[in-house]
Biopython code that builds the backbone (N, CA, C, O; Angstrom):
import numpy as np
from Bio.PDB.StructureBuilder import StructureBuilder

atoms = [
    (1, "MET", "N", (-14.639, 3.027, 7.339)),
    (1, "MET", "CA", (-13.516, 2.717, 6.454)),
    (1, "MET", "C", (-13.831, 2.818, 4.709)),
    (1, "MET", "O", (-14.503, 2.082, 3.986)),
    (2, "LYS", "N", (-13.123, 3.918, 4.438)),
    (2, "LYS", "CA", (-13.045, 4.380, 3.238)),
    (2, "LYS", "C", (-11.452, 4.471, 2.948)),
    (2, "LYS", "O", (-11.200, 4.969, 1.851)),
    (3, "HIS", "N", (-10.441, 4.122, 3.643)),
    (3, "HIS", "CA", (-9.219, 4.014, 2.749)),
    (3, "HIS", "C", (-8.677, 2.527, 2.278)),
    (3, "HIS", "O", (-9.071, 1.539, 2.897)),
    (4, "PHE", "N", (-7.914, 2.413, 1.351)),
    (4, "PHE", "CA", (-7.557, 1.129, 0.899)),
    (4, "PHE", "C", (-6.665, 0.418, 2.048)),
    (4, "PHE", "O", (-6.901, -0.706, 2.489)),
    (5, "LYS", "N", (-5.907, 1.017, 2.342)),
    (5, "LYS", "CA", (-5.287, 0.808, 3.250)),
    (5, "LYS", "C", (-5.921, 0.076, 4.363)),
    (5, "LYS", "O", (-5.189, -0.898, 4.544)),
    (6, "ASP", "N", (-6.748, 0.039, 5.074)),
    (6, "ASP", "CA", (-7.443, -0.527, 6.216)),
    (6, "ASP", "C", (-8.108, -1.801, 5.555)),
    (6, "ASP", "O", (-8.115, -2.833, 6.227)),
    (7, "MET", "N", (-8.580, -1.808, 4.488)),
    (7, "MET", "CA", (-9.175, -2.783, 3.837)),
    (7, "MET", "C", (-7.592, -3.722, 3.595)),
    (7, "MET", "O", (-7.504, -4.936, 3.782)),
    (8, "ILE", "N", (-6.705, -3.028, 3.247)),
    (8, "ILE", "CA", (-5.513, -4.693, 3.451)),
    (8, "ILE", "C", (-5.409, -4.693, 4.553)),
    (8, "ILE", "O", (-4.403, -5.392, 4.679)),
    (9, "ASP", "N", (-5.731, -4.396, 5.608)),
    (9, "ASP", "CA", (-5.320, -4.734, 7.002)),
    (9, "ASP", "C", (-6.268, -5.503, 7.840)),
    (9, "ASP", "O", (-6.162, -5.961, 8.977)),
    (10, "LEU", "N", (-7.406, -5.525, 6.803)),
    (10, "LEU", "CA", (-8.626, -6.295, 7.176)),
    (10, "LEU", "C", (-8.312, -7.918, 6.501)),
    (10, "LEU", "O", (-8.350, -8.980, 7.122)),
    (11, "PHE", "N", (-8.023, -7.726, 5.156)),
    (11, "PHE", "CA", (-8.496, -9.025, 4.210)),
    (11, "PHE", "C", (-6.792, -9.863, 4.705)),
    (11, "PHE", "O", (-6.634, -11.064, 4.925)),
    (12, "SER", "N", (-5.867, -8.913, 4.754)),
    (12, "SER", "CA", (-4.162, -9.704, 4.592)),
    (12, "SER", "C", (-4.264, -10.934, 5.461)),
    (12, "SER", "O", (-3.787, -11.942, 4.940)),
    (13, "PRO", "N", (-4.777, -11.079, 6.663)),
    (13, "PRO", "CA", (-5.051, -12.047, 7.311)),
    (13, "PRO", "C", (-5.844, -13.623, 6.978)),
    (13, "PRO", "O", (-5.733, -14.766, 7.423)),
    (14, "LEU", "N", (-6.560, -13.034, 6.091)),
    (14, "LEU", "CA", (-7.697, -13.694, 5.313)),
    (14, "LEU", "C", (-6.721, -14.699, 4.140)),
    (14, "LEU", "O", (-7.121, -15.684, 3.520)),
    (15, "GLY", "N", (-5.563, -14.167, 4.108)),
    (15, "GLY", "CA", (-4.634, -14.521, 2.911)),
    (15, "GLY", "C", (-4.730, -13.743, 1.358)),
    (15, "GLY", "O", (-4.038, -13.810, 0.342)),
    (16, "TYR", "N", (-5.709, -13.134, 1.664)),
    (16, "TYR", "CA", (-5.770, -12.006, 0.383)),
    (16, "TYR", "C", (-4.629, -10.864, 0.105)),
    (16, "TYR", "O", (-3.858, -10.292, 0.876)),
    (17, "LYS", "N", (-4.827, -10.767, -1.255)),
    (17, "LYS", "CA", (-3.108, -9.740, -1.365)),
    (17, "LYS", "C", (-3.724, -8.916, -2.152)),
    (17, "LYS", "O", (-4.535, -9.363, -2.963)),
    (18, "ALA", "N", (-3.396, -7.212, -2.045)),
    (18, "ALA", "CA", (-3.960, -6.410, -3.015)),
    (18, "ALA", "C", (-3.412, -5.875, -4.125)),
    (18, "ALA", "O", (-2.326, -5.306, -4.236)),
    (19, "GLU", "N", (-4.468, -6.158, -5.168)),
    (19, "GLU", "CA", (-3.617, -5.566, -6.459)),
    (19, "GLU", "C", (-4.571, -4.771, -7.130)),
    (19, "GLU", "O", (-5.698, -4.654, -6.648)),
    (20, "GLN", "N", (-4.272, -4.231, -8.143)),
    (20, "GLN", "CA", (-4.981, -3.252, -9.160)),
    (20, "GLN", "C", (-4.808, -3.588, -10.795)),
    (20, "GLN", "O", (-3.930, -4.161, -11.440)),
    (21, "SER", "N", (-6.115, -2.931, -11.154)),
    (21, "SER", "CA", (-6.464, -3.644, -12.897)),
    (21, "SER", "C", (-7.073, -2.415, -12.991)),
    (21, "SER", "O", (-7.483, -1.491, -12.288)),
    (22, "CYS", "N", (-6.968, -2.772, -14.162)),
    (22, "CYS", "CA", (-7.771, -1.264, -15.252)),
    (22, "CYS", "C", (-9.132, -2.018, -15.286)),
    (22, "CYS", "O", (-10.127, -1.447, -15.735)),
    (23, "ASN", "N", (-9.183, -3.139, -14.874)),
    (23, "ASN", "CA", (-10.884, -3.946, -15.228)),
    (23, "ASN", "C", (-11.692, -3.486, -14.516)),
    (23, "ASN", "O", (-12.875, -3.484, -14.858)),
    (24, "TYR", "N", (-11.304, -2.996, -13.387)),
    (24, "TYR", "CA", (-11.977, -2.819, -12.002)),
    (24, "TYR", "C", (-12.073, -1.203, -11.548)),
    (24, "TYR", "O", (-12.336, -0.767, -10.427)),
    (25, "ALA", "N", (-11.718, -0.312, -13.013)),
    (25, "ALA", "CA", (-11.448, 1.040, -12.527)),
    (25, "ALA", "C", (-13.057, 1.694, -11.896)),
    (25, "ALA", "O", (-13.266, 2.758, -11.314)),
    (26, "HIS", "N", (-14.029, 0.586, -12.284)),
    (26, "HIS", "CA", (-15.519, 1.501, -12.192)),
    (26, "HIS", "C", (-16.017, 1.409, -10.348)),
    (26, "HIS", "O", (-17.151, 1.723, -9.987)),
    (27, "ASN", "N", (-15.142, 1.021, -9.562)),
    (27, "ASN", "CA", (-15.509, 0.709, -8.208)),
    (27, "ASN", "C", (-15.160, 1.435, -7.313)),
    (27, "ASN", "O", (-15.302, 1.182, -6.117)),
    (28, "GLY", "N", (-14.576, 2.600, -7.859)),
    (28, "GLY", "CA", (-14.438, 3.744, -6.867)),
    (28, "GLY", "C", (-13.148, 3.630, -6.051)),
    (28, "GLY", "O", (-12.998, 4.420, -5.119)),
    (29, "TYR", "N", (-12.230, 2.746, -6.307)),
    (29, "TYR", "CA", (-10.935, 2.433, -5.796)),
    (29, "TYR", "C", (-9.739, 2.488, -6.707)),
    (29, "TYR", "O", (-8.720, 1.879, -6.381)),
    (30, "SER", "N", (-9.776, 2.986, -7.518)),
    (30, "SER", "CA", (-9.136, 3.043, -8.923)),
    (30, "SER", "C", (-8.366, 1.937, -9.441)),
    (30, "SER", "O", (-7.188, 1.912, -9.798)),
    (31, "GLY", "N", (-9.405, 0.858, -9.412)),
    (31, "GLY", "CA", (-9.290, -0.357, -9.662)),
    (31, "GLY", "C", (-8.842, -1.494, -8.864)),
    (31, "GLY", "O", (-8.625, -2.636, -9.270)),
    (32, "ARG", "N", (-8.701, -0.914, -7.354)),
    (32, "ARG", "CA", (-7.747, -2.226, -6.263)),
    (32, "ARG", "C", (-8.771, -2.890, -6.087)),
    (32, "ARG", "O", (-9.920, -2.466, -5.962)),
    (33, "PHE", "N", (-8.320, -4.199, -6.067)),
    (33, "PHE", "CA", (-9.004, -5.755, -5.341)),
    (33, "PHE", "C", (-8.121, -6.392, -4.654)),
    (33, "PHE", "O", (-6.970, -6.002, -4.460)),
    (34, "PHE", "N", (-8.707, -7.603, -4.170)),
    (34, "PHE", "CA", (-7.599, -8.517, -3.474)),
    (34, "PHE", "C", (-7.782, -9.570, -4.589)),
    (34, "PHE", "O", (-8.424, -9.528, -5.638)),
    (35, "TRP", "N", (-6.844, -10.738, -3.906)),
    (35, "TRP", "CA", (-7.340, -11.876, -4.606)),
    (35, "TRP", "C", (-6.115, -13.154, -3.503)),
    (35, "TRP", "O", (-5.079, -13.039, -2.848)),
    (36, "LYS", "N", (-6.984, -14.155, -3.843)),
    (36, "LYS", "CA", (-5.622, -15.231, -3.455)),
    (36, "LYS", "C", (-6.285, -16.471, -4.102)),
    (36, "LYS", "O", (-7.391, -16.420, -4.640)),
    (37, "ARG", "N", (-5.545, -17.564, -4.012)),
    (37, "ARG", "CA", (-5.756, -18.963, -4.748)),
    (37, "ARG", "C", (-7.027, -19.593, -3.972)),
    (37, "ARG", "O", (-6.935, -19.326, -2.774)),
    (38, "SER", "N", (-7.925, -20.175, -4.208)),
    (38, "SER", "CA", (-9.108, -21.072, -3.589)),
    (38, "SER", "C", (-7.979, -22.383, -2.529)),
    (38, "SER", "O", (-6.831, -22.822, -2.598)),
    (39, "GLU", "N", (-9.021, -22.536, -1.759)),
    (39, "GLU", "CA", (-8.706, -24.174, -1.223)),
    (39, "GLU", "C", (-9.643, -24.971, -1.659)),
    (39, "GLU", "O", (-10.649, -25.241, -1.002)),
    (40, "THR", "N", (-9.328, -25.523, -3.091)),
    (40, "THR", "CA", (-9.734, -27.002, -3.934)),
    (40, "THR", "C", (-8.989, -27.646, -4.382)),
    (40, "THR", "O", (-7.915, -27.272, -4.853)),
    (41, "GLY", "N", (-9.332, -28.566, -4.341)),
    (41, "GLY", "CA", (-9.169, -29.947, -5.121)),
    (41, "GLY", "C", (-9.153, -29.675, -6.660)),
    (41, "GLY", "O", (-8.313, -30.275, -7.332)),
    (42, "ALA", "N", (-9.805, -29.030, -7.113)),
    (42, "ALA", "CA", (-10.389, -28.915, -8.027)),
    (42, "ALA", "C", (-9.850, -27.484, -9.103)),
    (42, "ALA", "O", (-10.322, -26.351, -9.196)),
    (43, "ASN", "N", (-8.981, -27.971, -9.625)),
    (43, "ASN", "CA", (-7.946, -26.934, -10.320)),
    (43, "ASN", "C", (-8.565, -26.303, -11.640)),
    (43, "ASN", "O", (-9.494, -26.877, -12.209)),
    (44, "CYS", "N", (-8.097, -25.253, -12.060)),
    (44, "CYS", "CA", (-8.686, -24.599, -13.303)),
    (44, "CYS", "C", (-8.059, -25.400, -14.538)),
    (44, "CYS", "O", (-6.829, -25.417, -14.575)),
    (45, "ASP", "N", (-8.570, -25.890, -15.286)),
    (45, "ASP", "CA", (-8.486, -26.371, -16.601)),
    (45, "ASP", "C", (-7.068, -25.779, -17.251)),
    (45, "ASP", "O", (-6.116, -26.534, -17.451)),
    (46, "CYS", "N", (-7.019, -24.290, -17.575)),
    (46, "CYS", "CA", (-6.585, -23.558, -18.322)),
    (46, "CYS", "C", (-5.112, -23.305, -17.649)),
    (46, "CYS", "O", (-4.374, -22.498, -18.213)),
    (47, "ASN", "N", (-4.704, -23.904, -16.578)),
    (47, "ASN", "CA", (-3.297, -23.830, -16.180)),
    (47, "ASN", "C", (-3.400, -24.248, -14.965)),
    (47, "ASN", "O", (-2.788, -23.571, -14.140)),
    (48, "GLY", "N", (-4.274, -25.612, -14.380)),
    (48, "GLY", "CA", (-3.350, -26.834, -13.484)),
    (48, "GLY", "C", (-3.484, -25.716, -12.027)),
    (48, "GLY", "O", (-2.511, -25.792, -11.276)),
    (49, "LYS", "N", (-4.171, -25.100, -11.764)),
    (49, "LYS", "CA", (-3.826, -24.339, -10.322)),
    (49, "LYS", "C", (-5.445, -23.925, -9.493)),
    (49, "LYS", "O", (-6.503, -24.008, -10.118)),
    (50, "PRO", "N", (-5.405, -23.638, -8.533)),
    (50, "PRO", "CA", (-6.723, -23.347, -7.944)),
    (50, "PRO", "C", (-7.233, -22.379, -8.496)),
    (50, "PRO", "O", (-6.357, -21.708, -9.042)),
    (51, "PRO", "N", (-8.365, -21.914, -8.644)),
    (51, "PRO", "CA", (-8.663, -20.853, -9.164)),
    (51, "PRO", "C", (-8.916, -19.678, -8.317)),
    (51, "PRO", "O", (-9.447, -19.865, -7.222)),
    (52, "SER", "N", (-8.630, -18.606, -8.654)),
    (52, "SER", "CA", (-8.433, -17.443, -7.869)),
    (52, "SER", "C", (-9.779, -16.990, -7.412)),
    (52, "SER", "O", (-10.799, -17.175, -8.076)),
    (53, "ILE", "N", (-9.736, -16.183, -5.860)),
    (53, "ILE", "CA", (-11.026, -15.929, -5.344)),
    (53, "ILE", "C", (-10.561, -14.374, -5.484)),
    (53, "ILE", "O", (-9.349, -14.227, -5.333)),
    (54, "ALA", "N", (-11.224, -13.313, -5.716)),
    (54, "ALA", "CA", (-11.416, -12.059, -5.709)),
    (54, "ALA", "C", (-12.468, -11.144, -4.684)),
    (54, "ALA", "O", (-13.666, -11.393, -4.543)),
    (55, "ILE", "N", (-11.745, -10.065, -4.034)),
    (55, "ILE", "CA", (-12.975, -9.227, -3.321)),
    (55, "ILE", "C", (-12.470, -7.985, -3.985)),
    (55, "ILE", "O", (-11.328, -7.529, -4.051)),
    (56, "THR", "N", (-13.435, -7.620, -4.389)),
    (56, "THR", "CA", (-13.758, -6.034, -5.179)),
    (56, "THR", "C", (-14.569, -5.441, -4.376)),
    (56, "THR", "O", (-15.687, -5.868, -4.090)),
    (57, "PRO", "N", (-13.688, -3.645, -3.638)),
    (57, "PRO", "CA", (-14.712, -3.094, -2.957)),
    (57, "PRO", "C", (-15.532, -2.203, -3.912)),
    (57, "PRO", "O", (-15.084, -1.913, -5.021)),
    (58, "HIS", "N", (-16.457, -1.870, -3.580)),
    (58, "HIS", "CA", (-17.316, -0.916, -4.380)),
    (58, "HIS", "C", (-17.635, -0.096, -3.212)),
    (58, "HIS", "O", (-18.005, -0.479, -2.102)),
    (59, "ARG", "N", (-17.386, 1.379, -3.738)),
    (59, "ARG", "CA", (-17.914, 2.798, -2.929)),
    (59, "ARG", "C", (-19.001, 3.241, -3.705)),
    (59, "ARG", "O", (-19.089, 3.302, -4.932)),
    (60, "TYR", "N", (-19.995, 3.607, -2.648)),
    (60, "TYR", "CA", (-21.361, 3.992, -3.128)),
    (60, "TYR", "C", (-21.505, 5.514, -2.096)),
    (60, "TYR", "O", (-20.847, 5.850, -1.111)),
    (61, "TYR", "N", (-22.654, 6.210, -2.811)),
    (61, "TYR", "CA", (-23.049, 7.361, -2.010)),
    (61, "TYR", "C", (-22.933, 7.079, -0.636)),
    (61, "TYR", "O", (-21.985, 7.632, -0.079)),
    (62, "ASP", "N", (-23.777, 6.239, 0.167)),
    (62, "ASP", "CA", (-23.920, 6.025, 1.311)),
    (62, "ASP", "C", (-23.308, 4.605, 2.092)),
    (62, "ASP", "O", (-23.891, 4.241, 3.113)),
    (63, "GLY", "N", (-21.869, 3.642, 1.483)),
    (63, "GLY", "CA", (-21.438, 3.672, 2.172)),
    (63, "GLY", "C", (-20.277, 2.519, 1.331)),
    (63, "GLY", "O", (-19.741, 3.066, 0.368)),
    (64, "ILE", "N", (-19.819, 1.007, 1.564)),
    (64, "ILE", "CA", (-18.989, 0.236, 1.226)),
    (64, "ILE", "C", (-19.996, -0.952, 0.942)),
    (64, "ILE", "O", (-20.853, -1.313, 1.748)),
    (65, "THR", "N", (-19.739, -1.642, -0.585)),
    (65, "THR", "CA", (-20.020, -2.949, -0.265)),
    (65, "THR", "C", (-18.776, -3.847, -0.849)),
    (65, "THR", "O", (-17.755, -3.390, -1.362)),
    (66, "TYR", "N", (-19.071, -5.104, -0.669)),
    (66, "TYR", "CA", (-17.929, -5.956, -1.463)),
    (66, "TYR", "C", (-18.674, -7.084, -2.120)),
    (66, "TYR", "O", (-19.733, -7.568, -1.721)),
    (67, "GLU", "N", (-17.798, -7.534, -3.462)),
    (67, "GLU", "CA", (-18.080, -8.408, -4.209)),
    (67, "GLU", "C", (-16.952, -9.318, -4.285)),
    (67, "GLU", "O", (-15.770, -8.979, -4.344)),
    (68, "LEU", "N", (-17.450, -10.604, -4.277)),
    (68, "LEU", "CA", (-16.356, -11.425, -4.114)),
    (68, "LEU", "C", (-16.922, -13.283, -5.186)),
    (68, "LEU", "O", (-17.793, -14.143, -5.059)),
    (69, "ASP", "N", (-15.665, -12.980, -6.204)),
    (69, "ASP", "CA", (-15.899, -13.890, -7.074)),
    (69, "ASP", "C", (-14.624, -14.785, -7.495)),
    (69, "ASP", "O", (-13.436, -14.505, -7.339)),
    (70, "ILE", "N", (-15.308, -16.164, -8.185)),
    (70, "ILE", "CA", (-14.182, -17.404, -8.030)),
    (70, "ILE", "C", (-14.402, -17.323, -9.476)),
    (70, "ILE", "O", (-15.521, -17.044, -9.906)),
    (71, "THR", "N", (-13.264, -17.582, -10.371)),
    (71, "THR", "CA", (-12.946, -17.516, -12.023)),
    (71, "THR", "C", (-12.160, -18.648, -12.221)),
    (71, "THR", "O", (-11.218, -18.937, -11.483)),
    (72, "GLY", "N", (-12.527, -19.330, -13.232)),
    (72, "GLY", "CA", (-12.006, -20.316, -13.883)),
    (72, "GLY", "C", (-12.776, -20.819, -14.526)),
    (72, "GLY", "O", (-13.984, -20.609, -14.639)),
    (73, "GLU", "N", (-11.746, -21.933, -15.266)),
    (73, "GLU", "CA", (-12.063, -22.480, -16.739)),
    (73, "GLU", "C", (-12.280, -24.205, -16.094)),
    (73, "GLU", "O", (-11.395, -24.736, -15.424)),
    (74, "LEU", "N", (-13.435, -24.825, -16.397)),
    (74, "LEU", "CA", (-13.710, -26.166, -16.168)),
    (74, "LEU", "C", (-14.554, -26.526, -17.649)),
    (74, "LEU", "O", (-15.406, -25.954, -18.329)),
    (75, "HIS", "N", (-13.686, -27.997, -17.727)),
    (75, "HIS", "CA", (-14.394, -28.459, -19.040)),
    (75, "HIS", "C", (-14.708, -27.507, -20.377)),
    (75, "HIS", "O", (-15.821, -27.387, -20.888)),
    (76, "GLY", "N", (-13.509, -26.870, -20.820)),
    (76, "GLY", "CA", (-13.646, -26.227, -21.576)),
    (76, "GLY", "C", (-14.716, -24.774, -21.517)),
    (76, "GLY", "O", (-14.928, -23.992, -22.444)),
    (77, "ILE", "N", (-15.172, -24.738, -20.385)),
    (77, "ILE", "CA", (-16.038, -23.358, -19.638)),
    (77, "ILE", "C", (-15.665, -22.545, -18.707)),
    (77, "ILE", "O", (-15.444, -22.920, -17.556)),
    (78, "TRP", "N", (-15.562, -21.432, -19.078)),
    (78, "TRP", "CA", (-15.202, -20.364, -18.086)),
    (78, "TRP", "C", (-16.210, -19.825, -17.625)),
    (78, "TRP", "O", (-17.039, -19.103, -18.180)),
    (79, "HIS", "N", (-16.101, -20.361, -16.070)),
    (79, "HIS", "CA", (-16.950, -19.537, -14.754)),
    (79, "HIS", "C", (-16.224, -18.613, -14.366)),
    (79, "HIS", "O", (-15.000, -18.510, -14.438)),
    (80, "LYS", "N", (-17.524, -17.431, -13.645)),
    (80, "LYS", "CA", (-17.112, -16.418, -13.112)),
    (80, "LYS", "C", (-18.693, -16.805, -11.725)),
    (80, "LYS", "O", (-19.881, -16.844, -12.045)),
    (81, "LEU", "N", (-18.323, -16.951, -10.772)),
    (81, "LEU", "CA", (-19.187, -17.225, -9.653)),
    (81, "LEU", "C", (-18.981, -16.238, -8.528)),
    (81, "LEU", "O", (-17.831, -16.044, -8.133)),
    (82, "GLN", "N", (-19.953, -15.626, -8.003)),
    (82, "GLN", "CA", (-19.912, -14.618, -7.324)),
    (82, "GLN", "C", (-21.147, -14.420, -6.185)),
    (82, "GLN", "O", (-22.226, -15.012, -6.159)),
    (83, "ALA", "N", (-20.735, -13.595, -5.433)),
    (83, "ALA", "CA", (-21.667, -13.337, -4.421)),
    (83, "ALA", "C", (-21.613, -11.870, -4.174)),
    (83, "ALA", "O", (-20.526, -11.814, -3.600)),
    (84, "TYR", "N", (-22.029, -10.700, -4.216)),
    (84, "TYR", "CA", (-22.357, -9.254, -4.223)),
    (84, "TYR", "C", (-23.293, -8.812, -3.208)),
    (84, "TYR", "O", (-24.259, -9.332, -2.650)),
    (85, "SER", "N", (-22.578, -7.444, -3.129)),
    (85, "SER", "CA", (-23.403, -6.486, -2.137)),
    (85, "SER", "C", (-23.370, -6.685, -0.982)),
    (85, "SER", "O", (-24.243, -6.226, -0.245)),
    (86, "ILE", "N", (-22.248, -7.496, -0.479)),
    (86, "ILE", "CA", (-21.714, -7.794, 1.057)),
    (86, "ILE", "C", (-21.432, -6.500, 1.676)),
    (86, "ILE", "O", (-20.445, -5.837, 1.358)),
    (87, "SER", "N", (-22.325, -6.110, 2.598)),
    (87, "SER", "CA", (-21.968, -5.023, 3.567)),
    (87, "SER", "C", (-20.955, -4.786, 4.489)),
    (87, "SER", "O", (-20.802, -5.614, 5.386)),
    (88, "HIS", "N", (-20.427, -4.069, 4.450)),
    (88, "HIS", "CA", (-19.521, -3.580, 5.323)),
    (88, "HIS", "C", (-19.790, -2.999, 6.894)),
    (88, "HIS", "O", (-19.694, -1.800, 7.159)),
    (89, "ASP", "N", (-20.136, -4.017, 7.874)),
    (89, "ASP", "CA", (-20.635, -4.170, 8.647)),
    (89, "ASP", "C", (-19.976, -5.397, 9.493)),
    (89, "ASP", "O", (-19.359, -6.346, 9.009)),
    (90, "GLU", "N", (-20.139, -5.255, 10.310)),
    (90, "GLU", "CA", (-19.950, -5.913, 11.847)),
    (90, "GLU", "C", (-19.399, -7.256, 11.582)),
    (90, "GLU", "O", (-18.294, -7.639, 11.965)),
    (91, "ASN", "N", (-20.418, -8.077, 10.764)),
    (91, "ASN", "CA", (-20.368, -9.047, 10.157)),
    (91, "ASN", "C", (-19.488, -9.392, 8.823)),
    (91, "ASN", "O", (-19.461, -10.495, 8.278)),
    (92, "LEU", "N", (-18.866, -8.378, 8.461)),
    (92, "LEU", "CA", (-17.653, -8.793, 7.072)),
    (92, "LEU", "C", (-17.065, -9.596, 7.018)),
    (92, "LEU", "O", (-17.022, -10.298, 6.008)),
    (93, "ILE", "N", (-16.286, -9.851, 8.214)),
    (93, "ILE", "CA", (-15.391, -11.149, 7.552)),
    (93, "ILE", "C", (-16.302, -12.545, 7.737)),
    (93, "ILE", "O", (-16.274, -13.433, 6.885)),
    (94, "THR", "N", (-16.733, -12.590, 8.385)),
    (94, "THR", "CA", (-17.711, -13.883, 8.618)),
    (94, "THR", "C", (-18.459, -14.071, 7.462)),
    (94, "THR", "O", (-18.535, -15.186, 6.946)),
    (95, "ASN", "N", (-19.149, -12.870, 6.897)),
    (95, "ASN", "CA", (-19.860, -13.035, 5.513)),
    (95, "ASN", "C", (-19.025, -13.296, 4.623)),
    (95, "ASN", "O", (-19.533, -13.876, 3.663)),
    (96, "ILE", "N", (-18.065, -13.127, 4.552)),
    (96, "ILE", "CA", (-16.713, -13.150, 3.423)),
    (96, "ILE", "C", (-16.395, -14.512, 3.416)),
    (96, "ILE", "O", (-16.388, -15.120, 2.345)),
    (97, "GLN", "N", (-16.169, -14.988, 4.315)),
    (97, "GLN", "CA", (-15.605, -16.480, 4.682)),
    (97, "GLN", "C", (-16.611, -17.037, 4.394)),
    (97, "GLN", "O", (-16.228, -17.666, 3.408)),
    (98, "THR", "N", (-17.772, -17.315, 4.537)),
    (98, "THR", "CA", (-19.401, -18.063, 4.479)),
    (98, "THR", "C", (-19.759, -17.907, 2.851)),
    (98, "THR", "O", (-20.004, -18.943, 2.233)),
    (99, "ALA", "N", (-19.786, -16.841, 2.271)),
    (99, "ALA", "CA", (-19.854, -16.798, 0.566)),
    (99, "ALA", "C", (-18.337, -17.635, 0.158)),
    (99, "ALA", "O", (-18.434, -18.685, -0.476)),
    (100, "GLU", "N", (-17.152, -17.190, 0.496)),
    (100, "GLU", "CA", (-15.879, -17.852, -0.379)),
    (100, "GLU", "C", (-16.255, -19.273, -0.350)),
    (100, "GLU", "O", (-16.223, -19.874, -1.424)),
    (101, "ARG", "N", (-16.729, -20.121, 1.082)),
    (101, "ARG", "CA", (-16.849, -21.718, 1.418)),
    (101, "ARG", "C", (-18.226, -21.916, 0.075)),
    (101, "ARG", "O", (-18.251, -22.819, -0.762)),
    (102, "ALA", "N", (-19.029, -21.035, 0.189)),
    (102, "ALA", "CA", (-20.380, -21.531, -0.907)),
    (102, "ALA", "C", (-19.990, -21.309, -2.093)),
    (102, "ALA", "O", (-20.596, -22.039, -2.877)),
    (103, "LEU", "N", (-18.991, -20.391, -2.767)),
    (103, "LEU", "CA", (-18.714, -20.482, -3.886)),
    (103, "LEU", "C", (-17.692, -21.541, -4.360)),
    (103, "LEU", "O", (-17.694, -21.971, -5.514)),
    (104, "VAL", "N", (-16.789, -21.953, -3.375)),
    (104, "VAL", "CA", (-15.817, -23.137, -3.427)),
    (104, "VAL", "C", (-16.388, -24.515, -3.930)),
    (104, "VAL", "O", (-16.062, -25.317, -4.806)),
    (105, "ALA", "N", (-17.634, -24.415, -2.754)),
    (105, "ALA", "CA", (-18.479, -25.808, -3.038)),
    (105, "ALA", "C", (-19.492, -25.751, -4.336)),
    (105, "ALA", "O", (-19.945, -26.751, -4.892)),
    (106, "ALA", "N", (-19.735, -24.503, -4.680)),
    (106, "ALA", "CA", (-20.493, -24.490, -6.250)),
    (106, "ALA", "C", (-19.382, -24.716, -7.376)),
    (106, "ALA", "O", (-19.503, -25.383, -8.403)),
    (107, "TRP", "N", (-18.385, -24.071, -6.979)),
    (107, "TRP", "CA", (-17.192, -24.587, -8.088)),
    (107, "TRP", "C", (-16.911, -26.208, -8.257)),
    (107, "TRP", "O", (-17.049, -26.767, -9.346)),
    (108, "GLU", "N", (-16.539, -26.836, -7.164)),
    (108, "GLU", "CA", (-16.101, -28.282, -6.805)),
    (108, "GLU", "C", (-17.715, -28.891, -7.501)),
    (108, "GLU", "O", (-17.562, -29.982, -8.049)),
    (109, "ALA", "N", (-18.951, -28.440, -7.545)),
    (109, "ALA", "CA", (-19.941, -29.155, -7.765)),
    (109, "ALA", "C", (-19.924, -29.349, -9.223)),
    (109, "ALA", "O", (-20.319, -30.322, -9.865)),
    (110, "ILE", "N", (-19.410, -28.282, -9.619)),
    (110, "ILE", "CA", (-19.181, -27.979, -11.241)),
    (110, "ILE", "C", (-18.265, -28.745, -11.420)),
    (110, "ILE", "O", (-18.571, -29.530, -12.317)),
    (111, "ALA", "N", (-16.959, -28.988, -10.896)),
    (111, "ALA", "CA", (-16.048, -29.737, -11.279)),
    (111, "ALA", "C", (-16.466, -31.396, -11.186)),
    (111, "ALA", "O", (-15.827, -32.236, -11.820)),
    (112, "GLY", "N", (-17.312, -31.658, -10.546)),
    (112, "GLY", "CA", (-17.760, -33.199, -10.318)),
    (112, "GLY", "C", (-17.034, -33.423, -9.232)),
    (112, "GLY", "O", (-16.992, -34.647, -9.108)),
    (113, "VAL", "N", (-16.237, -32.742, -8.087)),
    (113, "VAL", "CA", (-15.876, -32.989, -6.961)),
    (113, "VAL", "C", (-16.449, -33.734, -5.997)),
    (113, "VAL", "O", (-16.826, -32.813, -5.273)),
    (114, "LYS", "N", (-16.898, -35.011, -5.284)),
    (114, "LYS", "CA", (-17.739, -35.598, -4.559)),
    (114, "LYS", "C", (-17.170, -35.184, -3.068)),
    (114, "LYS", "O", (-16.060, -35.358, -2.565)),
    (115, "ALA", "N", (-18.460, -34.521, -2.521)),
    (115, "ALA", "CA", (-18.248, -33.736, -1.061)),
    (115, "ALA", "C", (-17.906, -35.369, 0.018)),
    (115, "ALA", "O", (-17.684, -35.276, 1.225)),
]
sb = StructureBuilder()
sb.init_structure("model")
sb.init_model(0)
sb.init_chain("A")
sb.init_seg("    ")
for serial, (resi, resn, name, xyz) in enumerate(atoms, 1):
    if name == "N":
        sb.init_residue(resn, " ", resi, " ")
    sb.init_atom(name, np.array(xyz, "f"), 0.0, 1.0, " ", f" {name:<3s}", serial, name[0])
structure = sb.get_structure()
């Protein structure tokens, strides 16, 4: 899968929207990435909304990997929690969902949310 359109078809059913940002221009996909609001009760301090989760594809000579991150402010500190080097293989969706749950749990631990 080298085409961004194929990635849109892959990640849209998970609730992700495709976007473009100059901050991610190094990824080999002209700054394209995917994002959605996380499903957590621990909202970001800066805007009172759930923090965003982003998937950024990275193209390398031998294939594609993905970085997943959750970013937001808690207790006056900005946090960027990430899982990276997620392989594009038959377990991609399962691995994305597992990483997403782990990052949300880490976010909630920082926020002090009781499990």
